[in-house]
C-alpha positions, 0 to 999 in steps of 0.5 A: 499500500503506498503511504502519501505524506501530507503535501508530499509526492505520493509514494516518494518515501515508500522505497526507503528501507532504513539500510543507512546507506545515505549516513556516510554521504550526509553533511549534517549527520557528519558533523551532528551524528544524530539519527534525526539530523540524517535522510533516514531519520527525517524520512521516519519523522515524515511518516511519524508526522503523517501518522499523528505520532509526532507534531511538526514543532520547532524541535522537529522543524530544527532536524529538517533546517540542518539538511543541506539539501546537497542530495548526495543521499539520493546518489548513494540510495540503493533503492532509489528513494527521491529524497530531494523531492521530499525535502523540497516539498518540505521546506515551505512548511518550514517557514511557519512563523511558530516553527522558528525564532523571531531573529532566524525569521528576520535574518532569513527575510533580510538575506532574501531581500538583498541576495537576489538583487544585485543592485540592493546587495552592491549598496550594502557592500559600498560602505564596506569597500574601506574594510574588505581585504584591508589590515582593518578587516583581519585586525577585527577578526583577530580581536574577535569584534566580529563575534559581537554581531552574533553568529549569522553577521560573523558568518557573513564577514567571514565570507567577505572578499576583498571589493575592487571596482569590478565588483560594483558594475556589469562591464560586459557588453550585450553582444560579444561576437565570436572571435573564431569561426562562428559555430553558435549563438548562447545567452548567458546568466551573470548571477546575483552574487557571482556578479557581485563577488567574483565577475571575473568568473563571468568575464572569463567564461564569455571569452572562452566561449567567443575563442571557441566560436560562440557569440554570447548575448547577456541580456541588461535587465537580467535579474535572479534565477531564484535558486537562493529562495528555492533552496529556502522553500520560498516558492512565490519569490522563487516563482516570480524570480524565475518568470521574470528571467525567463521573459528576459532571456526569451526577449533576445532577438534571434536564434539561441543554442542555449542558456548557459549558466556558470554557477551550478547551484543557479543551474539546477534550479533553472533546469527545474523551472518546469516544476516550479513555474506553473504558467508554462513560461519556459526558456526557448533554449535549453539551459546548460551549465557552460562546462557541459555545453563546451564539452558537448561541443567539443573545443575548437582546434583553434582554442586548443592551439592557444593553451599553454601550460599554466604556472601552477598546474596542480589542480584539485577539483572540487565537485559542488553538490548541484553539480554532481548530485543534483544535475549529474555532471562530473566528467565534463569539467575534468574533460575540459581541464585535460586540454590544458598542457601538462595540468596534474588533476588531483582528486579529493578522497570525499569529492561527494561530501558537501562543503557546507556552503549549500546556499545560505546554509552557511549563513543560517547554521554557521557551526555545522557549515564551519565544521564542514568547510574545514573537513572539506579544506582538509581533504583538498589540501591532503591532495597537495594542489595549490589551486582549486577548481570550484564552479559555484559561487557559494562553494568558492566562497566557503572554500577560499575562508577555510583553505586560507591563502596558501590555495587560490580557488578559481572556476574552471573557465578562469583557468581555461582562459588563463591557459589560453592567454585571453586578455 
């Protein structure tokens, strides 16, 4: 008999036989060692809630809040349990006011009112230009001053990078013609946090695509894809942002071969628009991660002829969860980086375990996220690499915090652009 949990996909939990294969892969179980903070425990809780044996109160909700939504358990499950569907359907229920403290509610709402809006985020960052990346920031951290503002604000400060003029403007033109023999035409998402904190990723992505024969179109009015709000179960905001982005991309004149994304969290959400946006609004070209697209199209002969060895050619690959578990993309980044002469690619021992970023998880669950960040940093440091390749802005900021100054974290597109000497 099929069990239907309240408001959840019918039968999604039925295949779970409580075998425990999910436990070693679960990031929250890794640091909390609590059955209730594991996929198996949460499924048991959902069944108990349906049976009236457990109330969805603040205590029960807290165990769902510890889930990072990394989907490693989905990859590991031998029975095919769709835990990803279960947690996504549960998250909107966790936003009830009685399930969280007033501070938790206010802090989450503040993040959702700022992060998806680049203009607001840049306005908030503007006064911090004289602080970020300076000795003053180092002094504030060493003195413990940042701890006075509470764990959430302290976690935000720990992720704050140095802020250059490029962080406050979008310099890329709307039309970026192919520089080699033309092979196609694509649109590119700039993102929100990425365009404010790491704009060089988009610049490198455009240059690599141009050099491989693709014209790149960047709609100037594009906004957030909705990934941050989607991960928090804020469906109304997600649908509004998704519909606006679809309209922006579909307003591009002429044919498009793909809508490309250079951040895995964004790509995962955009590929799910068919389930999120109910009015039928869809992109008129397929959504693909830029690495997925380039690997399928193949690097052009002209681009390959430009590739040269990099000074630091020992690279450790970091697999973002929404890339490896959410989209099933793993070999494509490695395939592209293998084209760089003399490059040595090292693999982390536990590549499938989350780094602790997980959207805004490292801001709303800072203690657990920091421990996961340290575990991931230790794993990557053991590879002996002095550069880590990361294709998700949240992971990149998390890794830069915990790896320290001795290891650089760069997007694979930045490594390809550097190897091809694209200025």
